[in-house]
PyMOL Python script that loads the backbone (N, CA, C, O; Angstrom):
from pymol import cmd

cmd.read_pdbstr("""\
ATOM      1  N   MET A   1      18.102  49.197 -31.510  1.00  0.00           N
ATOM      2  CA  MET A   1      19.264  48.410 -31.166  1.00  0.00           C
ATOM      3  C   MET A   1      19.497  49.174 -29.478  1.00  0.00           C
ATOM      4  O   MET A   1      19.262  50.326 -29.113  1.00  0.00           O
ATOM      5  N   ARG A   2      19.994  48.103 -28.782  1.00  0.00           N
ATOM      6  CA  ARG A   2      20.357  48.149 -27.514  1.00  0.00           C
ATOM      7  C   ARG A   2      22.048  48.494 -27.010  1.00  0.00           C
ATOM      8  O   ARG A   2      22.980  47.706 -27.176  1.00  0.00           O
ATOM      9  N   THR A   3      22.141  49.680 -26.452  1.00  0.00           N
ATOM     10  CA  THR A   3      23.650  49.731 -26.055  1.00  0.00           C
ATOM     11  C   THR A   3      23.754  49.430 -24.973  1.00  0.00           C
ATOM     12  O   THR A   3      22.881  49.848 -24.212  1.00  0.00           O
ATOM     13  N   VAL A   4      24.993  48.469 -24.340  1.00  0.00           N
ATOM     14  CA  VAL A   4      25.156  48.033 -22.952  1.00  0.00           C
ATOM     15  C   VAL A   4      26.496  48.630 -22.596  1.00  0.00           C
ATOM     16  O   VAL A   4      27.046  49.204 -23.535  1.00  0.00           O
ATOM     17  N   VAL A   5      27.135  48.623 -21.455  1.00  0.00           N
ATOM     18  CA  VAL A   5      28.610  48.869 -21.168  1.00  0.00           C
ATOM     19  C   VAL A   5      28.909  47.193 -20.444  1.00  0.00           C
ATOM     20  O   VAL A   5      28.530  46.714 -19.376  1.00  0.00           O
ATOM     21  N   TRP A   6      29.589  46.727 -21.351  1.00  0.00           N
ATOM     22  CA  TRP A   6      30.041  45.832 -21.204  1.00  0.00           C
ATOM     23  C   TRP A   6      30.958  45.583 -19.703  1.00  0.00           C
ATOM     24  O   TRP A   6      30.757  44.531 -19.096  1.00  0.00           O
ATOM     25  N   GLN A   7      31.565  46.196 -19.367  1.00  0.00           N
ATOM     26  CA  GLN A   7      32.202  46.107 -17.780  1.00  0.00           C
ATOM     27  C   GLN A   7      31.309  46.388 -16.615  1.00  0.00           C
ATOM     28  O   GLN A   7      31.591  46.369 -15.417  1.00  0.00           O
ATOM     29  N   SER A   8      30.189  46.649 -17.200  1.00  0.00           N
ATOM     30  CA  SER A   8      29.316  46.867 -16.159  1.00  0.00           C
ATOM     31  C   SER A   8      28.079  45.698 -15.856  1.00  0.00           C
ATOM     32  O   SER A   8      27.350  45.454 -14.895  1.00  0.00           O
ATOM     33  N   LEU A   9      28.262  45.144 -17.179  1.00  0.00           N
ATOM     34  CA  LEU A   9      27.743  43.478 -16.616  1.00  0.00           C
ATOM     35  C   LEU A   9      28.101  42.740 -16.134  1.00  0.00           C
ATOM     36  O   LEU A   9      29.325  42.713 -16.007  1.00  0.00           O
ATOM     37  N   SER A  10      27.253  41.599 -15.515  1.00  0.00           N
ATOM     38  CA  SER A  10      27.533  40.164 -14.842  1.00  0.00           C
ATOM     39  C   SER A  10      28.306  39.228 -15.759  1.00  0.00           C
ATOM     40  O   SER A  10      28.066  39.539 -16.925  1.00  0.00           O
ATOM     41  N   GLU A  11      28.882  38.520 -15.699  1.00  0.00           N
ATOM     42  CA  GLU A  11      29.355  37.294 -16.369  1.00  0.00           C
ATOM     43  C   GLU A  11      27.785  36.668 -17.215  1.00  0.00           C
ATOM     44  O   GLU A  11      27.548  36.491 -18.410  1.00  0.00           O
ATOM     45  N   THR A  12      27.053  36.491 -16.151  1.00  0.00           N
ATOM     46  CA  THR A  12      25.561  35.767 -16.379  1.00  0.00           C
ATOM     47  C   THR A  12      25.238  36.960 -17.933  1.00  0.00           C
ATOM     48  O   THR A  12      25.221  36.729 -19.142  1.00  0.00           O
ATOM     49  N   GLN A  13      25.064  38.004 -17.264  1.00  0.00           N
ATOM     50  CA  GLN A  13      24.719  39.124 -18.437  1.00  0.00           C
ATOM     51  C   GLN A  13      25.149  39.067 -19.834  1.00  0.00           C
ATOM     52  O   GLN A  13      24.424  39.031 -20.828  1.00  0.00           O
ATOM     53  N   GLN A  14      26.717  39.064 -19.762  1.00  0.00           N
ATOM     54  CA  GLN A  14      27.406  38.872 -20.824  1.00  0.00           C
ATOM     55  C   GLN A  14      26.918  37.580 -21.465  1.00  0.00           C
ATOM     56  O   GLN A  14      26.174  37.595 -22.446  1.00  0.00           O
ATOM     57  N   ASP A  15      27.325  36.539 -20.927  1.00  0.00           N
ATOM     58  CA  ASP A  15      26.815  35.162 -21.673  1.00  0.00           C
ATOM     59  C   ASP A  15      25.442  35.653 -22.605  1.00  0.00           C
ATOM     60  O   ASP A  15      25.307  35.670 -23.828  1.00  0.00           O
ATOM     61  N   ALA A  16      24.640  35.981 -21.686  1.00  0.00           N
ATOM     62  CA  ALA A  16      23.171  36.305 -22.302  1.00  0.00           C
ATOM     63  C   ALA A  16      23.149  37.412 -23.383  1.00  0.00           C
ATOM     64  O   ALA A  16      22.214  37.217 -24.159  1.00  0.00           O
ATOM     65  N   ILE A  17      23.688  38.226 -23.605  1.00  0.00           N
ATOM     66  CA  ILE A  17      23.812  39.013 -24.416  1.00  0.00           C
ATOM     67  C   ILE A  17      24.452  38.413 -25.954  1.00  0.00           C
ATOM     68  O   ILE A  17      24.069  38.666 -27.097  1.00  0.00           O
ATOM     69  N   LEU A  18      25.485  37.593 -25.510  1.00  0.00           N
ATOM     70  CA  LEU A  18      26.199  36.724 -26.569  1.00  0.00           C
ATOM     71  C   LEU A  18      25.540  35.797 -27.378  1.00  0.00           C
ATOM     72  O   LEU A  18      25.826  35.432 -28.518  1.00  0.00           O
ATOM     73  N   GLU A  19      24.332  35.356 -26.417  1.00  0.00           N
ATOM     74  CA  GLU A  19      23.542  34.096 -27.288  1.00  0.00           C
ATOM     75  C   GLU A  19      23.028  34.382 -28.589  1.00  0.00           C
ATOM     76  O   GLU A  19      22.369  35.375 -28.895  1.00  0.00           O
ATOM     77  N   ARG A  20      23.261  33.752 -29.088  1.00  0.00           N
ATOM     78  CA  ARG A  20      22.596  34.167 -30.722  1.00  0.00           C
ATOM     79  C   ARG A  20      21.112  33.666 -30.775  1.00  0.00           C
ATOM     80  O   ARG A  20      21.018  32.476 -30.474  1.00  0.00           O
ATOM     81  N   PRO A  21      20.220  34.133 -31.009  1.00  0.00           N
ATOM     82  CA  PRO A  21      18.828  34.259 -30.969  1.00  0.00           C
ATOM     83  C   PRO A  21      18.272  32.928 -32.164  1.00  0.00           C
ATOM     84  O   PRO A  21      17.246  32.251 -32.096  1.00  0.00           O
ATOM     85  N   ALA A  22      19.237  32.898 -33.081  1.00  0.00           N
ATOM     86  CA  ALA A  22      18.770  32.070 -34.122  1.00  0.00           C
ATOM     87  C   ALA A  22      19.210  30.547 -33.665  1.00  0.00           C
ATOM     88  O   ALA A  22      18.649  29.563 -34.147  1.00  0.00           O
ATOM     89  N   ILE A  23      20.405  30.433 -32.561  1.00  0.00           N
ATOM     90  CA  ILE A  23      20.191  29.541 -32.320  1.00  0.00           C
ATOM     91  C   ILE A  23      18.955  28.779 -31.262  1.00  0.00           C
ATOM     92  O   ILE A  23      18.655  27.588 -31.177  1.00  0.00           O
ATOM     93  N   SER A  24      18.550  29.651 -30.726  1.00  0.00           N
ATOM     94  CA  SER A  24      17.789  29.307 -29.592  1.00  0.00           C
ATOM     95  C   SER A  24      16.232  29.348 -30.255  1.00  0.00           C
ATOM     96  O   SER A  24      15.304  28.823 -29.639  1.00  0.00           O
ATOM     97  N   GLU A  25      16.061  29.884 -31.303  1.00  0.00           N
ATOM     98  CA  GLU A  25      14.938  30.025 -32.162  1.00  0.00           C
ATOM     99  C   GLU A  25      14.903  29.700 -33.366  1.00  0.00           C
ATOM    100  O   GLU A  25      14.230  30.401 -34.122  1.00  0.00           O
ATOM    101  N   GLY A  26      15.682  28.442 -33.934  1.00  0.00           N
ATOM    102  CA  GLY A  26      15.871  28.002 -35.110  1.00  0.00           C
ATOM    103  C   GLY A  26      14.479  27.692 -35.652  1.00  0.00           C
ATOM    104  O   GLY A  26      13.935  28.216 -36.624  1.00  0.00           O
ATOM    105  N   LYS A  27      14.011  26.760 -34.859  1.00  0.00           N
ATOM    106  CA  LYS A  27      12.433  26.146 -35.668  1.00  0.00           C
ATOM    107  C   LYS A  27      11.695  27.188 -35.940  1.00  0.00           C
ATOM    108  O   LYS A  27      11.219  27.147 -37.074  1.00  0.00           O
ATOM    109  N   ASN A  28      11.343  28.380 -35.137  1.00  0.00           N
ATOM    110  CA  ASN A  28      10.272  29.418 -35.110  1.00  0.00           C
ATOM    111  C   ASN A  28      11.185  29.847 -36.883  1.00  0.00           C
ATOM    112  O   ASN A  28      10.626  29.809 -37.979  1.00  0.00           O
ATOM    113  N   ILE A  29      12.210  30.104 -36.699  1.00  0.00           N
ATOM    114  CA  ILE A  29      12.685  31.069 -37.990  1.00  0.00           C
ATOM    115  C   ILE A  29      12.578  30.317 -39.180  1.00  0.00           C
ATOM    116  O   ILE A  29      12.198  30.768 -40.261  1.00  0.00           O
ATOM    117  N   THR A  30      13.005  28.888 -38.895  1.00  0.00           N
ATOM    118  CA  THR A  30      12.725  28.153 -40.299  1.00  0.00           C
ATOM    119  C   THR A  30      11.181  28.091 -40.605  1.00  0.00           C
ATOM    120  O   THR A  30      10.757  28.080 -41.760  1.00  0.00           O
ATOM    121  N   ALA A  31      10.434  28.054 -39.582  1.00  0.00           N
ATOM    122  CA  ALA A  31       8.594  27.969 -39.633  1.00  0.00           C
ATOM    123  C   ALA A  31       8.497  29.312 -40.624  1.00  0.00           C
ATOM    124  O   ALA A  31       8.231  29.209 -41.821  1.00  0.00           O
ATOM    125  N   SER A  32       8.728  30.483 -40.009  1.00  0.00           N
ATOM    126  CA  SER A  32       8.460  31.551 -40.624  1.00  0.00           C
ATOM    127  C   SER A  32       9.102  31.848 -42.386  1.00  0.00           C
ATOM    128  O   SER A  32       8.572  32.340 -43.382  1.00  0.00           O
ATOM    129  N   VAL A  33      10.148  31.407 -42.178  1.00  0.00           N
ATOM    130  CA  VAL A  33      10.821  31.563 -43.842  1.00  0.00           C
ATOM    131  C   VAL A  33       9.992  30.505 -44.830  1.00  0.00           C
ATOM    132  O   VAL A  33       9.685  30.798 -45.986  1.00  0.00           O
ATOM    133  N   ALA A  34       9.741  29.492 -44.329  1.00  0.00           N
ATOM    134  CA  ALA A  34       9.072  28.697 -45.197  1.00  0.00           C
ATOM    135  C   ALA A  34       7.740  28.851 -45.480  1.00  0.00           C
ATOM    136  O   ALA A  34       7.195  28.242 -46.400  1.00  0.00           O
ATOM    137  N   GLU A  35       6.920  29.969 -44.428  1.00  0.00           N
ATOM    138  CA  GLU A  35       5.813  30.538 -44.857  1.00  0.00           C
ATOM    139  C   GLU A  35       5.873  31.599 -45.733  1.00  0.00           C
ATOM    140  O   GLU A  35       4.846  31.900 -46.341  1.00  0.00           O
ATOM    141  N   VAL A  36       6.993  32.286 -45.927  1.00  0.00           N
ATOM    142  CA  VAL A  36       7.107  33.552 -46.905  1.00  0.00           C
ATOM    143  C   VAL A  36       7.535  32.861 -48.248  1.00  0.00           C
ATOM    144  O   VAL A  36       7.284  33.341 -49.353  1.00  0.00           O
ATOM    145  N   ILE A  37       8.070  31.924 -48.081  1.00  0.00           N
ATOM    146  CA  ILE A  37       8.328  30.875 -49.330  1.00  0.00           C
ATOM    147  C   ILE A  37       7.352  30.574 -50.056  1.00  0.00           C
ATOM    148  O   ILE A  37       7.059  30.800 -51.230  1.00  0.00           O
ATOM    149  N   ALA A  38       6.753  29.893 -49.000  1.00  0.00           N
ATOM    150  CA  ALA A  38       5.363  29.220 -49.661  1.00  0.00           C
ATOM    151  C   ALA A  38       4.117  30.255 -50.374  1.00  0.00           C
ATOM    152  O   ALA A  38       3.306  30.103 -51.288  1.00  0.00           O
ATOM    153  N   LYS A  39       4.459  31.387 -49.406  1.00  0.00           N
ATOM    154  CA  LYS A  39       3.503  32.835 -50.005  1.00  0.00           C
ATOM    155  C   LYS A  39       3.938  32.945 -51.494  1.00  0.00           C
ATOM    156  O   LYS A  39       3.212  32.702 -52.458  1.00  0.00           O
ATOM    157  N   VAL A  40       5.202  33.340 -51.532  1.00  0.00           N
ATOM    158  CA  VAL A  40       5.689  33.917 -52.897  1.00  0.00           C
ATOM    159  C   VAL A  40       5.717  33.083 -54.084  1.00  0.00           C
ATOM    160  O   VAL A  40       5.883  33.516 -55.225  1.00  0.00           O
ATOM    161  N   ARG A  41       5.488  31.432 -53.653  1.00  0.00           N
ATOM    162  CA  ARG A  41       5.369  30.604 -54.675  1.00  0.00           C
ATOM    163  C   ARG A  41       3.858  30.419 -55.306  1.00  0.00           C
ATOM    164  O   ARG A  41       3.509  30.198 -56.465  1.00  0.00           O
ATOM    165  N   GLU A  42       3.022  30.613 -53.973  1.00  0.00           N
ATOM    166  CA  GLU A  42       1.497  30.450 -54.281  1.00  0.00           C
ATOM    167  C   GLU A  42       0.937  31.993 -55.196  1.00  0.00           C
ATOM    168  O   GLU A  42       0.036  31.984 -56.034  1.00  0.00           O
ATOM    169  N   GLU A  43       1.682  33.159 -54.796  1.00  0.00           N
ATOM    170  CA  GLU A  43       1.040  34.474 -54.831  1.00  0.00           C
ATOM    171  C   GLU A  43       2.081  35.362 -55.887  1.00  0.00           C
ATOM    172  O   GLU A  43       1.779  36.493 -56.270  1.00  0.00           O
ATOM    173  N   GLY A  44       3.093  34.809 -56.208  1.00  0.00           N
ATOM    174  CA  GLY A  44       4.033  35.796 -57.152  1.00  0.00           C
ATOM    175  C   GLY A  44       4.438  36.776 -56.715  1.00  0.00           C
ATOM    176  O   GLY A  44       4.950  36.917 -55.604  1.00  0.00           O
ATOM    177  N   ASP A  45       4.247  37.670 -57.618  1.00  0.00           N
ATOM    178  CA  ASP A  45       4.811  39.150 -57.346  1.00  0.00           C
ATOM    179  C   ASP A  45       3.808  39.915 -56.446  1.00  0.00           C
ATOM    180  O   ASP A  45       4.313  40.762 -55.709  1.00  0.00           O
ATOM    181  N   ALA A  46       2.657  39.770 -56.398  1.00  0.00           N
ATOM    182  CA  ALA A  46       1.317  40.084 -55.387  1.00  0.00           C
ATOM    183  C   ALA A  46       2.059  39.990 -53.903  1.00  0.00           C
ATOM    184  O   ALA A  46       2.033  40.996 -53.194  1.00  0.00           O
ATOM    185  N   ALA A  47       2.651  38.910 -53.481  1.00  0.00           N
ATOM    186  CA  ALA A  47       3.226  38.455 -52.358  1.00  0.00           C
ATOM    187  C   ALA A  47       4.141  39.216 -51.903  1.00  0.00           C
ATOM    188  O   ALA A  47       4.183  39.721 -50.781  1.00  0.00           O
ATOM    189  N   LEU A  48       5.317  39.376 -53.238  1.00  0.00           N
ATOM    190  CA  LEU A  48       6.402  40.358 -52.786  1.00  0.00           C
ATOM    191  C   LEU A  48       5.909  41.666 -52.266  1.00  0.00           C
ATOM    192  O   LEU A  48       6.164  42.157 -51.166  1.00  0.00           O
ATOM    193  N   PHE A  49       5.215  42.127 -53.154  1.00  0.00           N
ATOM    194  CA  PHE A  49       4.830  43.769 -52.834  1.00  0.00           C
ATOM    195  C   PHE A  49       4.337  43.812 -51.432  1.00  0.00           C
ATOM    196  O   PHE A  49       4.729  44.721 -50.701  1.00  0.00           O
ATOM    197  N   GLU A  50       3.468  42.859 -50.970  1.00  0.00           N
ATOM    198  CA  GLU A  50       2.485  42.560 -49.929  1.00  0.00           C
ATOM    199  C   GLU A  50       3.914  42.425 -48.276  1.00  0.00           C
ATOM    200  O   GLU A  50       3.913  42.963 -47.169  1.00  0.00           O
ATOM    201  N   LEU A  51       4.717  41.628 -48.831  1.00  0.00           N
ATOM    202  CA  LEU A  51       5.790  41.448 -48.077  1.00  0.00           C
ATOM    203  C   LEU A  51       6.983  42.373 -47.894  1.00  0.00           C
ATOM    204  O   LEU A  51       7.642  42.539 -46.868  1.00  0.00           O
ATOM    205  N   THR A  52       7.162  43.043 -49.294  1.00  0.00           N
ATOM    206  CA  THR A  52       8.088  44.079 -48.973  1.00  0.00           C
ATOM    207  C   THR A  52       7.247  45.299 -47.983  1.00  0.00           C
ATOM    208  O   THR A  52       7.929  45.915 -47.164  1.00  0.00           O
ATOM    209  N   GLU A  53       5.957  45.564 -48.087  1.00  0.00           N
ATOM    210  CA  GLU A  53       5.523  46.506 -47.613  1.00  0.00           C
ATOM    211  C   GLU A  53       5.352  46.223 -46.071  1.00  0.00           C
ATOM    212  O   GLU A  53       5.358  47.203 -45.327  1.00  0.00           O
ATOM    213  N   LYS A  54       5.211  45.066 -45.574  1.00  0.00           N
ATOM    214  CA  LYS A  54       5.240  44.429 -44.203  1.00  0.00           C
ATOM    215  C   LYS A  54       6.441  44.644 -43.811  1.00  0.00           C
ATOM    216  O   LYS A  54       6.572  45.226 -42.735  1.00  0.00           O
ATOM    217  N   PHE A  55       7.526  44.280 -44.488  1.00  0.00           N
ATOM    218  CA  PHE A  55       8.973  43.981 -43.646  1.00  0.00           C
ATOM    219  C   PHE A  55       9.636  45.094 -43.712  1.00  0.00           C
ATOM    220  O   PHE A  55      10.282  45.508 -42.750  1.00  0.00           O
ATOM    221  N   ASP A  56       9.564  45.727 -44.857  1.00  0.00           N
ATOM    222  CA  ASP A  56      10.540  47.273 -45.017  1.00  0.00           C
ATOM    223  C   ASP A  56       9.403  48.198 -44.969  1.00  0.00           C
ATOM    224  O   ASP A  56       9.863  49.336 -44.872  1.00  0.00           O
ATOM    225  N   ARG A  57       8.406  48.209 -44.989  1.00  0.00           N
ATOM    226  CA  ARG A  57       7.336  49.544 -44.839  1.00  0.00           C
ATOM    227  C   ARG A  57       7.707  50.244 -45.856  1.00  0.00           C
ATOM    228  O   ARG A  57       8.030  51.420 -45.691  1.00  0.00           O
ATOM    229  N   VAL A  58       7.730  49.671 -47.069  1.00  0.00           N
ATOM    230  CA  VAL A  58       8.019  50.382 -48.390  1.00  0.00           C
ATOM    231  C   VAL A  58       6.890  50.354 -49.800  1.00  0.00           C
ATOM    232  O   VAL A  58       7.194  49.469 -50.600  1.00  0.00           O
ATOM    233  N   THR A  59       6.180  50.833 -50.030  1.00  0.00           N
ATOM    234  CA  THR A  59       5.213  50.743 -51.376  1.00  0.00           C
ATOM    235  C   THR A  59       5.928  50.644 -52.570  1.00  0.00           C
ATOM    236  O   THR A  59       5.330  50.571 -53.643  1.00  0.00           O
TER     237      THR A  59
END
""", "prot")
cmd.dss("prot")
cmd.show_as("cartoon", "prot")
cmd.util.cbc("prot")
cmd.orient("prot")
């Protein structure tokens, strides 16, 4: 997480911080989610264990 002092930012910097990544990268996010769903459908619990370790770093 990044901490910023709002008052020290220019208006352009404030706008950039408020921009939601999901809006600008929506297609990438949708594709990534589709890959995860397909993997779980194909591999079942094995995929869940693998993905849990990958994303949560928990075995």
